[in-house]
C-alpha positions, -999 to +999 in steps of 0.1 A: +157-125+505+157-163+509+188-181+496+192-216+482+210-243+502+236-269+492+247-297+516+266-329+513+290-354+530+324-348+514+339-380+502+367-391+479+361-411+447+360-443+467+334-430+491+357-423+520+347-395+543+371-364+541+367-347+575+379-311+576+381-309+538+384-274+523+354-266+502+355-239+475+325-226+455+328-207+421+303-195+396+302-216+364+293-185+344+322-163+356+346-187+374+348-162+403+343-171+440+307-164+451+294-150+484+284-178+509+262-176+540+255-199+569+218-190+571+189-189+547+183-152+552+219-143+543+227-126+576+257-147+586+286-146+560+305-178+555+341-179+542+348-191+507+366-216+509+354-230+542+360-264+560+338-294+564+332-306+599+348-336+616+322-359+600+329-344+565+296-326+564+295-293+545+268-268+537+263-233+525+236-209+513+238-186+483+218-170+455+204-194+429+226-204+400+250-230+386+282-236+406+315-255+406+322-271+441+357-283+448+368-302+479+405-308+488+423-326+516+459-336+520+467-330+483+437-349+469+406-332+455+372-339+442+351-316+419+314-313+413+304-293+381+272-273+374+257-279+409+222-263+408+214-242+438+181-224+441+145-223+455+127-238+425+126-273+440+108-260+471+076-252+451+053-273+430+041-256+399+014-265+375+012-246+342+022-210+347-006-186+337-003-149+329-018-123+353-007-091+336+013-064+353+019-067+390-007-048+411-002-042+448-039-047+455-043-079+435-041-115+449-021-140+430-022-178+431+007-202+429+019-205+393+006-171+381+032-149+365+033-111+363+054-084+345+071-059+367+097-032+359+110-051+328+111-086+344+088-116+348+081-132+382+061-163+391+041-165+423+054-192+446+025-191+471-013-188+471-028-156+485+001-136+473-009-100+479+010-068+485+044-085+480+064-065+455+087-086+433+124-079+435+129-060+403+160-042+415+184-072+418+163-088+401+160-121+419+139-146+439+120-139+471+099-160+494+068-150+474+082-147+439+105-166+415+124-144+390+119-159+356+139-135+334+135-102+316+104-095+295+106-086+259+105-049+249+091-035+217+118-029+192+121+001+169+094+006+143+104-008+110+101+009+076+066+013+062+057-010+033+047+003-001+022-009-027+024+001-063+001-008-092+021-025-120+002-037-151-036-039-156-045-064-183-079-071-197-085-108-201-114-128-217-146-127-198-144-165-190-110-161-172-109-154-135-097-121-120-061-124-107-035-103-089+002-111-086+029-094-065+060-091-087+078-070-061+087-079-025+068-082+007+080-047+018+077-031-017+048-047-034+041-042-071+007-057-080-002-068-115-039-072-122-058-094-147-094-081-150-120-100-171-136-081-199-172-073-190-202-085-211-214-061-238-242-039-224-276-031-240-277-005-267-288+028-252-316+051-265-311+069-297-298+104-291-310+137-304-300+148-339-266+164-339-255+195-358-253+188-395-221+207-401-202+188-374-188+167-402-175+197-422-137+200-415-107+203-437-071+194-432-049+212-458-014+199-462+014+207-487+049+194-481+065+223-498+044+248-478+010+264-481+012+296-502-012+326-505-039+322-530-045+285-524-079+275-511-101+246-503-138+241-511-158+217-491-188+197-502-220+216-508-244+220-479-271+194-479-298+217-465-303+253-454-283+258-422-267+284-399-230+282-393-224+289-356-188+278-348-154+280-363-121+263-351-086+264-367-050+256-358-017+252-375-008+215-375+027+217-390+047+249-392+081+264-384+085+284-351+070+318-357+049+306-386+016+324-392-013+321-416-043+344-425-075+329-441-111+339-446-144+321-448-164+322-480-200+309-486-212+308-522-182+329-534-187+357-509-166+364-478-187+359-447-160+357-420-125+369-414-098+376-422-085+353-394-048+352-384-034+323-365+002+317-352+018+283-348+010+271-312-022+291-310-058+283-321-090+300-331-121+288-314-152+310-322-188+303-312-220+323-314-216+330-351-247+335-372-238+328-408-265+316-433-255+287-455-281+281-482-287+245-494-263+236-521-238+264-513-201+256-510-180+268-481-145+278-492-113+286-472-090+309-492-054+315-479-048+353-478-013+355-464+015+332-450+045+342-429+072+317-423+070+280-432+034+266-428+028+231-441-005+220-426-036+238-412-068+223-399-101+242-401-135+230-389-169+247-389-202+236-375-238+247-376-275+237-372-301+228-398-327+254-401-358+245-381-382+248-411-363+221-430-388+199-449-378+169-471-403+155-494-404+117-499-428+092-513-441+086-478-449+122-472-432+151-454-400+144-433-394+168-404-366+149-386-334+132-396-317+106-374-284+088-381-281+054-364-268+018-367-288-012-379-289-026-343-302+007-330-329+009-357-340-027-349-348-017-313-374+009-326-408-009-323-428+017-343-408+039-367-419+076-369-433+082-404-421+118-404-385+108-395-359+099-420-336+071-406-301+070-420-285+036-413-247+037-410-221+009-403 
């Protein structure tokens, strides 16, 4: 390994030569005496301290670094601080350029730097091939200058999180916006979403089941008692009752209620018993409900405290329904809004349109 050289004529503060002066060399970093050599290759060890010659000339070779050189003679001394010793001044560099990891088969030009075994080295010569950088010391060689250790990847940090905070609908003329009210690592995003424009009115749907509107909610604060009943509005047309649903809305734990279904004063379904927390949901029934008939719900028995029960029934209008009007026979009934009716270009003369708000 080539070593750096220092040489000088030892003089006092007035410039007088100090022949035979004792020269001591210490590291500025540690304050310790450093190994010195008489040759560039480091084969001939030189003492530390050593003596200048009769003309006051002194020199030494050592590894690159910053040193404190002290010369003494006859009780007087002179000290040089932070003396730079190294090989850098022997080479002209332009801008150092990266060349990746060192490859024994690659050729490097002066100024190119490589990564090798955790360190960075800069080529000091052109045509630099097959010369492995000194990564053991690590240090300078004739072909490479040691430029320091390379950075290593640190431990993986914690993963960031993203959470949706609030989502607010704003007016359609306001821009969409998102705001992070959390941190960079734990983001909480609040969104402002503009309200969309009102869409076109869709096509009119098919006629629903007439009895879908028939439902009762019986409530008595003191409790429902046997013998009470509820009679709904009379059926508007001949129909078939096909579904029945019931549940206790308000009752004590363990409460139970038994009811029946009457049409025109005659029992057509039941008795049905329902406990608090359960429900009755029957389909596929086939119960005729003549036009003008009333559907009644008599309470047959109550166990425990029952204060509210909800019962709903549904059915379909008989297919042979015909309603006479001044315009002729009506074979279809459709309920719709005024806006939906306005979209109909040619109303069907056999359809009765019911406008609702």
